[in-house]
C-alpha positions as CSV (number, residue, x, y, z in Angstrom):
1,M,89.3,94.6,119.0
2,V,92.8,93.5,120.1
3,N,93.4,96.8,121.8
4,G,90.2,96.5,123.6
5,T,91.0,93.0,124.8
6,V,94.4,94.1,126.0
7,Q,92.9,97.1,127.7
8,R,90.4,94.9,129.6
9,Q,93.2,92.5,130.6
10,T,95.3,95.4,131.9
11,M,92.3,96.8,133.8
12,G,91.6,93.4,135.2
13,R,95.2,93.0,136.4
14,A,95.1,96.5,137.9
15,A,91.8,95.7,139.7
16,A,93.3,92.4,141.1
17,V,96.4,94.2,142.3
18,L,94.3,96.9,144.0
19,A,92.1,94.2,145.7
20,V,95.1,92.3,147.0
21,S,96.7,95.5,148.2
22,A,93.5,96.5,150.0
23,V,93.4,93.1,151.8
24,C,97.1,93.5,152.7
25,T,96.6,97.0,154.0
26,G,93.6,96.0,156.1
27,A,95.5,93.1,157.6
28,L,98.4,95.4,158.4
29,V,96.2,98.1,160.0
30,V,94.4,95.5,162.1
31,A,97.7,94.0,163.2
32,L,99.2,97.4,164.1
33,L,96.1,98.4,166.1
34,R,95.8,95.1,167.9
35,A,99.5,94.3,168.1
36,R,98.9,90.9,169.5
37,G,101.0,87.7,168.8
38,L,99.8,85.5,165.9
39,L,97.9,88.3,164.3
40,V,101.0,90.4,163.9
41,D,103.0,87.5,162.6
42,F,100.3,86.6,160.1
43,A,100.1,90.2,158.8
44,G,103.9,90.3,158.5
45,L,104.0,87.0,156.6
46,L,101.1,88.1,154.4
47,A,102.9,91.3,153.5
48,A,106.1,89.5,152.8
49,A,104.4,86.9,150.6
50,I,102.7,89.7,148.6
51,V,106.0,91.5,148.1
52,V,107.7,88.3,146.9
53,A,104.8,87.4,144.6
54,A,104.8,91.0,143.1
55,A,108.6,90.8,142.6
56,I,108.2,87.5,140.7
57,R,105.3,88.7,138.7
58,Y,107.0,91.9,137.6
59,R,110.6,90.7,137.5
60,R,111.1,91.9,134.0
61,E,109.9,95.3,134.7
62,L,111.9,95.5,137.9
63,A,115.1,94.4,136.0
64,Q,114.6,97.4,133.6
65,L,114.5,99.9,136.5
66,Q,117.5,102.1,136.9
67,V,119.1,102.5,140.4
68,G,118.3,106.2,140.3
69,D,114.6,105.5,139.6
70,I,114.4,103.1,142.5
71,I,116.0,105.7,144.9
72,G,113.5,108.3,143.7
73,W,110.5,106.1,144.4
74,L,111.9,105.1,147.8
75,A,112.4,108.8,148.6
76,L,108.8,109.5,147.8
77,L,107.7,106.8,150.2
78,T,109.7,108.1,153.2
79,P,107.2,110.9,154.2
80,L,104.4,108.4,154.4
81,A,106.6,106.0,156.4
82,A,107.7,108.8,158.7
83,I,104.1,109.7,159.5
84,A,103.4,106.0,160.5
85,G,106.7,106.0,162.5
86,P,107.4,103.2,164.9
87,A,103.9,101.9,164.4
88,A,105.0,100.5,161.0
89,A,107.6,98.2,162.5
90,L,108.5,94.6,161.4
91,P,107.0,91.9,163.6
92,G,109.2,91.2,166.6
93,L,111.6,94.1,165.6
94,P,110.2,97.3,167.0
95,Q,113.3,99.3,166.1
96,A,113.2,98.3,162.4
97,F,110.3,100.4,161.3
98,A,109.6,101.3,157.7
99,F,111.1,104.8,157.8
100,R,114.4,103.6,159.0
101,V,114.4,100.6,156.6
102,L,113.7,103.0,153.7
103,L,116.5,105.4,154.8
104,G,118.9,102.5,155.0
105,L,118.0,101.3,151.5
106,I,118.3,104.8,150.1
107,A,121.7,105.2,151.7
108,V,123.0,101.8,150.3
109,L,121.6,102.4,146.8
110,G,122.7,106.0,146.8
111,L,126.3,104.9,147.4
112,L,126.1,102.4,144.6
113,H,124.6,104.9,142.3
114,L,127.2,107.5,143.2
115,A,130.0,105.0,142.6
116,S,128.6,104.2,139.1
117,A,127.2,107.6,137.9
118,G,129.2,110.2,139.9
119,L,128.0,113.5,141.2
120,T,125.5,115.6,139.3
121,R,127.1,119.0,138.7
122,D,124.1,121.0,137.7
123,W,122.3,120.6,141.1
124,K,122.4,123.7,143.3
125,P,121.0,123.6,146.8
126,E,118.6,126.3,148.0
127,L,119.7,128.8,150.6
128,P,117.4,127.4,153.4
129,A,118.9,123.9,152.8
130,I,122.4,125.4,153.2
131,L,121.4,127.1,156.4
132,I,119.8,123.9,157.9
133,V,123.1,122.1,157.2
134,L,125.0,124.9,158.8
135,W,122.7,124.7,161.8
136,F,123.4,121.0,162.1
137,A,127.2,121.7,161.8
138,W,126.9,124.2,164.6
139,L,125.2,121.6,166.8
140,V,128.0,119.1,166.0
141,L,130.5,121.8,167.2
142,A,128.4,122.5,170.3
143,L,128.8,118.8,171.3
144,A,132.4,119.7,172.2
145,W,131.2,121.6,175.3
146,A,128.0,119.7,176.0
147,P,127.9,118.2,179.5
148,D,126.2,115.0,178.4
149,K,128.0,113.7,175.3
150,A,126.0,110.5,175.0
151,A,122.7,112.4,174.9
152,G,124.1,114.8,172.4
153,L,125.2,111.9,170.0
154,R,121.7,110.3,170.3
155,Y,120.1,113.7,169.5
156,L,122.4,114.2,166.5
157,L,121.6,110.8,165.1
158,V,117.8,111.4,165.3
159,L,118.3,114.8,163.8
160,L,120.4,113.4,161.0
161,S,117.5,111.0,160.1
162,M,115.1,114.0,160.1
163,L,117.4,116.0,157.8
164,A,117.4,113.0,155.5
165,L,113.6,113.2,155.6
166,V,113.8,116.8,154.6
167,A,116.0,115.9,151.7
168,T,113.8,113.0,150.4
169,T,110.7,115.2,150.7
170,A,112.4,118.1,148.9
171,Y,113.4,115.6,146.1
172,A,109.8,115.8,144.9
173,G,110.4,119.2,143.6
174,S,112.6,117.8,140.8
175,S,109.5,117.2,138.6
176,A,105.8,117.9,138.5
177,R,105.0,114.2,138.5
178,R,107.0,113.6,141.7
179,L,105.3,116.6,143.3
180,K,101.9,115.1,142.6
181,V,103.0,111.7,143.9
182,L,104.2,113.4,147.1
183,A,100.9,115.2,147.6
184,A,99.1,111.9,147.2
185,M,101.4,110.2,149.7
186,L,100.8,112.9,152.3
187,A,97.0,112.7,151.7
188,A,97.2,109.0,152.2
189,G,99.2,109.4,155.4
190,Y,96.5,111.8,156.8
191,G,93.7,109.4,155.9
192,L,95.4,106.5,157.7
193,A,96.1,108.7,160.8
194,I,92.5,109.7,161.0
195,L,91.3,106.1,160.6
196,V,93.5,105.1,163.5
197,A,92.2,108.0,165.6
198,L,88.6,107.0,164.9
199,F,89.4,103.4,165.9
200,E,90.8,104.7,169.2
201,T,87.8,106.8,169.8
202,F,85.2,104.0,169.3
203,T,87.2,101.2,170.9
204,G,89.4,102.7,173.6
205,S,92.4,100.8,172.2
206,H,95.7,102.5,171.2
207,L,98.7,101.5,169.2
208,S,101.5,99.9,171.2
209,T,103.7,103.0,170.4
210,S,101.2,105.4,172.1
211,A,101.9,106.8,175.5
212,L,98.3,106.0,176.4
213,A,98.9,102.3,175.7
214,S,102.1,102.2,177.8
215,A,100.1,103.8,180.6
216,G,97.5,101.2,180.4
217,S,94.8,103.6,179.4
218,Q,91.6,102.4,177.7
219,S,90.0,105.8,177.6
220,T,88.1,107.1,174.6
221,V,88.6,110.7,175.6
222,S,92.1,111.0,174.2
223,V,93.6,109.9,170.9
224,T,97.2,109.8,169.6
225,S,96.9,107.9,166.3
226,F,100.5,107.1,165.0
227,F,102.1,109.6,167.4
228,Y,103.4,109.2,170.8
229,N,101.1,111.6,172.6
230,Q,98.0,113.8,172.1
231,N,99.9,117.1,171.6
232,N,102.0,115.6,168.7
233,F,98.9,114.3,167.0
234,A,97.1,117.6,167.5
235,T,100.0,119.6,166.0
236,Y,100.0,117.3,163.0
237,L,96.3,117.9,162.5
238,A,96.8,121.6,162.6
239,M,99.6,121.4,160.0
240,A,97.3,119.5,157.7
241,W,94.3,121.8,158.2
242,P,95.3,124.5,155.6
243,F,95.6,121.9,152.8
244,L,92.1,120.6,153.5
245,L,90.4,123.9,153.8
246,G,92.4,125.3,150.8
247,M,91.2,122.4,148.6
248,V,87.6,123.2,149.4
249,V,88.0,126.7,148.2
250,I,90.2,126.2,145.2
251,T,88.9,123.0,143.5
252,R,85.6,122.7,141.7
253,R,85.6,118.9,141.6
254,P,82.8,117.5,143.8
255,S,84.7,114.4,144.7
256,W,87.7,116.4,146.0
257,I,85.4,118.8,147.9
258,A,83.7,115.9,149.5
259,L,86.9,114.2,150.5
260,S,88.3,117.5,151.9
261,L,85.1,118.1,153.9
262,A,85.3,114.6,155.3
263,G,88.9,115.1,156.2
264,M,88.1,118.4,157.9
265,G,85.2,117.1,159.9
266,T,87.1,114.0,161.2
267,G,90.2,116.1,161.8
268,V,88.3,118.6,164.0
269,F,86.6,115.6,165.8
270,A,90.1,114.1,166.5
271,L,91.5,117.4,167.5
272,V,88.8,117.8,170.2
273,H,89.8,114.4,171.5
274,T,93.4,115.5,172.0
275,G,92.7,118.3,174.3
276,S,95.5,120.5,172.8
277,R,95.1,124.2,173.5
278,S,98.0,125.4,171.3
279,S,96.7,123.5,168.3
280,I,93.2,125.1,168.7
281,I,95.0,128.5,168.4
282,A,96.9,127.3,165.4
283,F,93.7,126.2,163.7
284,A,92.2,129.6,164.2
285,V,95.3,131.4,163.0
286,E,95.5,129.3,159.8
287,T,91.8,129.7,159.0
288,L,92.0,133.5,159.3
289,A,95.2,133.5,157.2
290,L,93.5,131.4,154.5
291,C,90.6,133.8,154.4
292,V,93.1,136.6,153.4
293,F,95.1,134.6,150.9
294,L,92.4,132.6,149.2
295,W,89.7,135.3,149.1
296,G,90.1,135.8,145.3
297,A,91.0,132.2,144.4
298,G,87.5,130.6,144.4
299,S,83.9,131.4,143.4
300,R,81.5,133.4,145.4
301,S,80.0,130.3,147.0
302,A,83.6,129.1,147.9
303,R,84.3,132.5,149.6
304,R,81.0,132.2,151.6
305,L,82.0,128.8,152.7
306,L,85.5,130.0,153.7
307,V,84.0,132.8,155.8
308,T,81.6,130.4,157.4
309,F,84.4,128.1,158.4
310,A,86.4,131.0,159.8
311,I,83.5,132.2,161.9
312,V,82.5,128.8,163.2
313,L,86.1,127.8,164.0
314,V,87.1,131.0,165.7
315,A,83.8,131.1,167.7
316,G,84.2,127.4,168.6
317,S,87.8,128.0,169.7
318,G,86.7,130.9,171.9
319,W,83.9,128.8,173.4
320,L,86.3,125.9,174.1
321,A,88.8,128.2,175.7
322,F,86.2,129.7,178.1
323,N,83.7,126.9,178.5
324,N,82.2,126.0,181.9
325,S,81.2,122.5,181.0
326,D,81.7,119.6,183.5
327,N,82.5,117.2,180.7
328,A,86.1,115.8,181.0
329,L,86.7,116.2,177.3
330,L,85.8,119.9,177.2
331,R,87.5,120.8,180.5
332,Q,90.9,120.1,178.9
333,F,90.6,123.3,176.8
334,R,89.9,125.8,179.6
335,L,92.5,128.6,179.5
336,A,91.3,129.7,182.9
337,D,92.4,126.4,184.4
338,L,95.8,126.8,182.7
339,V,96.3,130.3,184.1
340,S,95.1,129.4,187.6
341,S,97.3,126.3,187.7
342,A,100.3,128.4,186.8
343,Q,99.5,131.0,189.4
344,Q,98.9,128.4,192.1
345,G,101.8,126.2,191.3
346,Y,100.3,122.9,190.1
347,G,99.2,121.1,186.9
348,S,100.1,121.8,183.2
349,G,100.2,125.6,183.6
350,D,102.8,125.5,186.3
351,T,104.9,122.8,184.5
352,R,105.0,124.9,181.3
353,L,105.9,128.1,183.1
354,S,108.6,126.3,185.2
355,L,110.1,124.8,182.1
356,Q,110.3,128.2,180.4
357,V,112.0,129.8,183.4
358,R,114.5,127.0,183.8
359,G,115.2,126.8,180.1
360,L,115.9,130.5,179.9
361,S,118.2,130.3,182.9
362,V,120.4,127.8,181.2
363,V,121.2,130.1,178.2
364,P,123.5,132.6,180.0
365,R,125.4,129.8,181.8
366,F,126.8,128.7,178.5
367,L,127.5,132.2,177.3
368,L,124.7,132.2,174.7
369,A,126.5,129.4,172.8
370,G,124.0,126.6,173.9
371,A,124.2,123.6,176.2
372,G,124.8,121.3,173.2
373,P,122.5,119.0,171.3
374,G,120.1,117.0,173.4
375,N,121.3,118.6,176.7
376,A,118.3,120.9,177.3
377,E,116.5,118.1,179.2
378,S,119.3,117.3,181.6
379,Q,119.9,121.0,182.3
380,V,116.2,121.8,183.2
381,A,115.6,118.4,184.9
382,T,114.5,118.4,188.6
383,P,114.9,115.3,190.8
384,D,111.2,115.0,191.5
385,A,109.9,115.3,187.9
386,P,109.2,112.4,185.6
387,P,111.7,112.2,182.6
388,D,109.0,113.2,180.0
389,V,108.2,116.4,182.0
390,N,111.7,117.7,181.5
391,N,111.2,118.2,177.8
392,L,110.8,121.9,177.1
393,H,107.5,121.5,175.1
394,D,108.7,124.6,173.0
395,W,110.7,124.0,169.9
396,W,111.9,127.6,169.7
397,L,113.2,127.5,173.3
398,E,114.8,124.1,172.6
399,L,116.7,125.7,169.7
400,L,117.9,128.4,172.0
401,V,118.9,126.1,174.9
402,D,120.6,123.5,172.8
403,G,122.2,125.6,170.1
404,G,122.4,128.9,171.8
405,L,121.8,132.2,170.1
406,P,123.7,131.2,166.9
407,G,121.7,128.0,166.5
408,L,118.4,129.8,167.0
409,V,119.3,132.6,164.5
410,I,120.4,130.1,161.8
411,F,117.3,127.9,162.0
412,V,114.9,130.8,162.3
413,A,116.6,132.4,159.2
414,A,116.1,129.2,157.2
415,Y,112.4,129.1,158.4
416,V,111.7,132.7,157.5
417,I,113.3,132.3,154.1
418,L,111.1,129.3,153.4
419,M,108.0,131.2,154.5
420,R,109.0,134.1,152.2
421,G,109.8,131.7,149.3
422,T,106.5,129.8,149.5
423,L,104.6,133.1,149.8
424,R,106.3,134.3,146.6
425,V,105.5,131.1,144.8
426,S,101.8,131.3,145.9
427,R,101.6,134.7,144.3
428,S,103.5,134.2,141.1
429,A,103.3,130.6,140.1
430,E,101.2,129.8,137.0
431,D,100.9,126.2,137.9
432,R,97.6,125.7,139.8
433,L,98.8,122.8,141.9
434,L,102.0,124.6,142.7
435,R,100.1,127.8,143.7
436,Y,97.7,125.8,145.9
437,L,100.5,123.8,147.7
438,S,102.6,126.9,148.2
439,T,99.8,128.9,149.7
440,C,98.8,126.1,152.1
441,T,102.4,125.4,153.0
442,F,103.0,129.1,153.9
443,V,99.9,129.1,156.1
444,A,101.0,125.8,157.7
445,L,104.4,127.3,158.5
446,L,102.6,130.4,159.9
447,G,100.4,128.2,162.1
448,Y,103.4,126.2,163.3
449,L,104.9,129.3,164.9
450,V,102.2,128.6,167.6
451,G,101.9,124.8,167.0
452,A,105.6,124.3,167.9
453,L,104.5,124.8,171.5
454,G,102.6,121.5,171.4
455,P,105.1,118.6,170.9
456,S,107.3,117.7,173.9
457,T,110.3,117.9,171.5
458,A,110.1,118.5,167.7
459,V,113.5,117.0,166.9
460,S,111.8,113.7,166.2
461,F,108.5,115.2,165.1
462,A,108.4,114.0,161.5
463,P,105.6,116.3,160.2
464,M,107.6,119.4,160.9
465,W,110.5,118.1,158.8
466,I,108.2,117.0,156.1
467,L,106.7,120.5,156.0
468,L,110.2,122.0,155.7
469,G,111.0,119.5,152.9
470,L,107.8,120.3,151.1
471,A,108.5,124.0,151.2
472,L,112.0,123.3,149.7
473,A,110.4,121.2,147.0
474,L,107.9,123.9,146.0
475,V,110.6,126.7,145.9
476,T,112.9,124.4,143.9
477,R,110.1,123.5,141.5
478,H,109.1,127.1,140.9
479,R,112.7,128.2,140.2
480,T,113.1,125.2,137.8
481,Q,110.0,126.4,135.9
482,L,111.3,130.0,135.8
483,R,114.6,128.8,134.4
484,A,112.9,126.7,131.8
485,A,110.7,129.6,130.7
486,A,113.7,131.9,130.5
487,A,115.6,129.4,128.3
488,Q,112.8,129.3,125.7
């Protein structure tokens, strides 16, 4: 009887906490979307009050936490904060957004923990992590001959924060529980991004951090969600697509299938409203790849559903690419318009082609050693072009122009090793969750080979670095399981 009473009290407290959290979240989302005066201040004060109240209520539990545990939980929050990006900023302090605050807290607590506990000697970094650090070191060296040192330093600081994001995401591979928490955080981030996109579609309003908001646009044709522009958001949707489609095939839980189908439907709806051609191709590539890798993973009905999705998506992509509609939303996807604009010297097609030509012309001028971090834009800039048009819009070309041939080779080597590692885990892991995440991560990495042509620059594109960190987490987790099995 006593146990039942205690259990009911515990459930009541949990329900109260969830209710208060829901109200807080709703207030914050509204404030972020509206971003207007008193509403923002009220949401910020409400969030602060709830944090203080929670700290007082659970002060004993908080006092028992170890510094290492706090760092671990903060690390698991960073991917979600990175997806929200500058949109999750403190009221009146646009530069103090949640991701940066979390990294600062982790850095301070990490130094304290290091001073008290010392280094952990049994930790061994994976080869891709070593290569990524080596790539960063090469860019630091390339700063010595970079024409624009200030731009290079800014680039390196942004890159350093993204490498910290890779590390915090990869930390989830240290235990099965942390990996599950990371998966839940990433799913929550996708859900919030979709909610913001739906709000944009039906209201015509955008977050203050969106390029559409700064341009004064109230159009419902394009959406950007938490991201700066449509291409970045579309690339994020393409990276999330394998995880949604894979869940539909692998799981047999009706609730998860329903959530995945809802995420897929709203994701495709949002993708169409971005107008991104490269992401449409990435969607098709990922769907076909999943047909190959997940064919034997599900039931007969799941395989039929997978084939149906593949046929519908590939056919829909083809129709969008060659449609003759007069609708402004559909005209964005015409490949014929892209080709003709490139041939006639105007529009997006000409801009892309011109950037490619100018970018490649920079490489031999620096003897294949690279122009230095953050110097690609200044090297390909033209006097009559807006600043945002000087971005290469091609991550692979940006690697070559900034870091030269050595930088490109090092990063691509790390990328390929991660692809091979996740593929190996997807084929040999006994853990069902690990196998599912590894398969979908491999397919997402495969799709990003094309998707990397979408963002104007990927150095600050958090989803790419989260994906790399997730791949590292999965490879690390699998090797830990293998070592534990061998030790038994």
